[in-house]
N, C-alpha and C positions, 0 to 999 in steps of 0.2 A: 794652754792645756798641758800640764806636766805629765811626763811619762813615768809610770810607776813600775811595779814588779812585772816580770815576765809571766804571762798566763799560759802561753802555748808556744812551743818551739817546733814548728813543722819543717818539712823538707824544703819548702820554697818560701815560706813566710814565717815571721814571728809576730805574736800578738801580745801587746802590753796593756796593762791596766792604766787608767788615768785617775785624776782626782774626781771625776764624775763616774759613778758606778755603772752608768748606762752608755758609756763611750769607751772605745779602745783605740789604740794606735797600732796599725798594721805596718810592719816593715818587710819590704820585699828583698829576698836574697838573690844572689847570682846563680843559684843552683837550678838546673833543669832536669826534670825526670820524665820518663816515658815508659810505657808498657808496665803499668803498676809498679813503678820504682825499680824495675829490673835494670833499666838503662839510666845512667846518671852522668852528668857533667857539670862543670862550672864555666860560665862565660862572663868575664869581667864586664860590668856595666849593664847586664841584662835586667837586674832588679830595678835600676833607675828607669829603664825604658818601660817595663811592664807597669810600674807604678804610674808613670805619666800617661801612658795609653789608657790604662784602666780608669784613671781619674777623668779623662776626657769623655770616655764612653759612658761611664756610670753617671757622671754629671749631666750628660746629654739626656739620659733616661729620666733622671730626676726632674729636669726642666720640662720634660714632655709628659709628666704625669705618671711615670712608672717609678715607684719608690724603691730605693736601694739603701744599703747601709752607708754609702759614701757621703761624707760631709765636706771634707776639704783636704788638700794636701798640706802636710806640715814639714816637708823636707823632700829632697830628691828621691828618697826611698820610702817615704812614710806617708800614710794617710790617717786622718782622724775619721773614725767610723762609728756608727751606732753598734752597740753590743747586741748580739743575737744568740738565741738558742737554735743551733743548726738543725735543719730537717735533712736526714741522710738520704735524700732523693735527688739525683741529677735530672734536670729537665733539659733535653737536647733538641734544639731547633735545627731543622735541616732543610736547606734549599736543594742541595745535591746529596747524592749517596756517595760517600767517600770513605777511604781508610778501611778499617776492619769490617765495617758494615757492608761495604761493596763486595768484599770477598765472601762474607757470610751469605749474601743474597745472590751471589753469582752474576753480578753486573759489573760493567766497566767502572773503574775508579773515576768519580766525578760525574756519574750518570745523573742526568737532569730529568726528573719525573714531572708530571703535570700538576703535582700538588706539593704543598709545603708540609713537612712532617714534624711531629713533636713526639719524641720518645721519652720514656722514663727508665732510669737505671737506679738500682739500689747502690748507694755509695758505700761500698764495703770492699776494701782491698783484698781481704782474705778470700772473698768469694769472687774476686775479679769483676766487681761491679756488674752483676748480671742485669739483663733487661727484665723489667717487671711491668705489670699493668696497675691500674688504680686499685683493683681489688686486692692484689698482693700487698700494695703499700698500706692499705687500711688493715688488712689481716695482720701485718707485722707491727701495727701501731705506730707507723712512721708519720702518718698524717691522716686527716679525715677527708671525706669526699669533697666537702666545700673547699678546703685548703688546696687540694689537688687541682680542682677546677680553676681556682684563682691562679695557681702556679702556671698551669698550661695556658690560660688566657694571657697572663702577663708575658710569658715566653713568646707567644705569637705576636703580641703588640711590640715587644722589645725587638724581636727579630726584624719586623718590618721597619721600625724606626732606624735601627742600626744598618740594615741593608741599604736603605736610601741614603743615609749619611755616608757610609763607606763608598757607595757608588759615586758620590760627588768627589771623592778622593781617588777615583779610578781603581777601587778595590772591590772585589766580589766577596760578600760574606757567604761562604759555602755552608758552614754549620757553626753552632755555638752551644757550649755547655753552660747552663745556669744552675746555681744553687740558691736555695731560699732558706730563710730562718725567721723565727719569731722575735721581734725586737723586745729586749728585756724591759724597756720603759713602759710599753703599752700593749705588747702582744701582737703588734701589727705584723702581717706577713710581708716580707720584703726580700728583694734580691740581695744576697749576702756574701758574694765572693767576687773576685776580680773578673773583668771581661777584657781579654787581651789576646795577643797571638798565642799565648799558652793555652787558652781555653776555647779558641775559635780557629776555624780554617779560613784564611784570608788569601785570596789569589789575585794577582794583578789582572785587571780586566782585559788588557791588550795582549799580554804575553802568556798568561796562565801561570806565571812564576808563583811559587808558593812563598808566602811572606810570614809564615807562622811556625809553630813547633814541629810541623812535618819536616822542616829542614834538619832538625835534630834527629827525629825518628828515622828518617830515610838517609841520613848521612850526606846531606846536600851541601853542607858547610854554610858559611856566611849567616849564621843565626842572628848575631847582634846587628849586622848590617841590614838584614831584612826587617827586624823590629824597628830599627832606626828609620827605615823607609816609611813604615806605617805611621810612626810618630810625626815625621816631617810632613807627610801629606795631610794628616789630621790638623796639625798646627797651622798649616797654610790655608785651611778653610776659615780661619778667623771666627770661630764660634762665639768667642766672648764678646 
C-alpha cells in the first residue's frame, strides 16, 4: 500500500492518503501534549512505542469482535487503517475515578467505586472537551441515539476485554478514552483512534506506579521508559 499525500497534520499524528480511497496510513509523532495542548514536549522514540502498543490493543479488540480502524502496522511508526468520518464525541470508560474528575467530584485520586462508569465528552478543544449526555450529543448533531448506544456498549465490552488482557501483564486499566467514526467504505461505526498510554491510565498492579501520560502531566519523568514497560509486558504475553 503506497503512502500518498498528507491529509492531516495533527499535534501527535499525521494521516496520509493511500492508493485505496478508504484506507489511510497514520504516522505517530514523538510529541506529547496535555491539558488541551497547553503543556507540550518531545520524547525521542515515543511515537514508535505508542504505535506498537496501540497496534497490539486494537488488534486484540478486532480479534475479539470489537471492530476498530486498525488493519496492520506498516512500519515502526505507521499503521494502515480504515478511513473514517470522525464523530466528535469521546467515550471514556472508567474503572477508577482519577485525575481531573477526582478533583471535580471531591474524591481521592484513584477512588474505586462499586460500578464501572462510561462518560461522554464533546471533543472540542476550544470548549475544553466538556462533559455531555446523549441528549446533548443528539441536539448538536454529533450522533444519533442508536449510534451513541452502540458506542457506549462497545466501550464497555472493550474496557472489559482490555482490563483482563492488561491484568495478565500486571497492569491495571484505570480508565480509557475511546473515539469512534463511521468507516468511509460502508458507514460502519468503529473505534477510530489509538489506544495507548496516551489515551489510557495504566497503573502497575503491585506498586501503583503510573505507566501512562500522567508521568508527563505530573512531571514524574521516565515517560518513554514507562511506555516501554507497557510494550514489553504486552509482547511477553505472546498473543500472536
